[in-house]
N, C-alpha and C positions, 0 to 999 in steps of 0.2 A: 504493499499502499504506499501509494506515493503522495499525500493530500497535504496542503496547507491550508489555512484560513487568509481568506482573500485579503489583500490591502485594504486599507481606509475602511475598517469595521473597528468600532469599539466595543468594550465588555466590559463589565464590573459585575461581581458577587454579590447580591442585597439579601442578605437574611436566608440563606441558604438556597436561592435562586441565583441565576446567571441571567444577565439583560445582555442582550446583544443588538449593538444598535449598526444599521446599516444609512448612513445620513445619504449616502447619496439618491438610493430608492425609496428617502424617507418609511422606511419600515424599523421595526423594534420585536425583535424574536424573545419571548420568556423560553429558558431551560430552566428544567428543577430534574434533582435525582440523578440518573445514569446519563441523560445528554448533557448535566452543567460537568458532571464528570468529566464526561470525553472530550468535550467542547477544552477545557482547561488543560487537560491530556493534550490536545493538538497543540493548544496555544506553547504550551510547553517543548514541542517539537517530539511528543512521545511514539514510539512505533505499534503498529496494531496489536503487537504481541503485547505490548505493555499496557494499552488498553485496553485490553482483553482481561490479562490479570488484574488490572486494577477494578474493572466491574466486576468480578466476579468475585474478588476478595470482600469488597464494600457492599456489595449487593448478594453476597450468598448465594447467586445462582449456578447452574451448571455451564462447562464451556459450551459447549453446543447451542445452549438457547442463547449465552450471552455473544456469541461469536454471529449467528445470525442477527441477532437485536442490532450489536454494531454497523452489520453491513448495511442492512437498513438503514438507518440511522444517518450513517453518512452518506447514503443515496438521497434521504432529504433535504441533507445538508447543501448538497448538490444542486439539488431542484430548486433549490432557495437560495443560490446564486450565492452563499456564503463561504464553500469552500471552492478549491480545484483540484482537479488532478486524480480522480480512482483510477 
């Protein structure tokens, strides 16, 4: 996996949720739970393997389920034009 967060996006964690602001498109996205964990992992440059480990550890979910959920979420981020390069 070689994805990165698109430039010119701002994000901040507030009360356990991550808010992503795309000023150019006048959009704000609210991420909580696993989505927030994945976003912050992407921002830190973590690999897919590291993201998967973080999700399975933090949310006590099986690796197969976590892998499918991770892939689906990355596709959602790509469709929302928040990341590039799957």
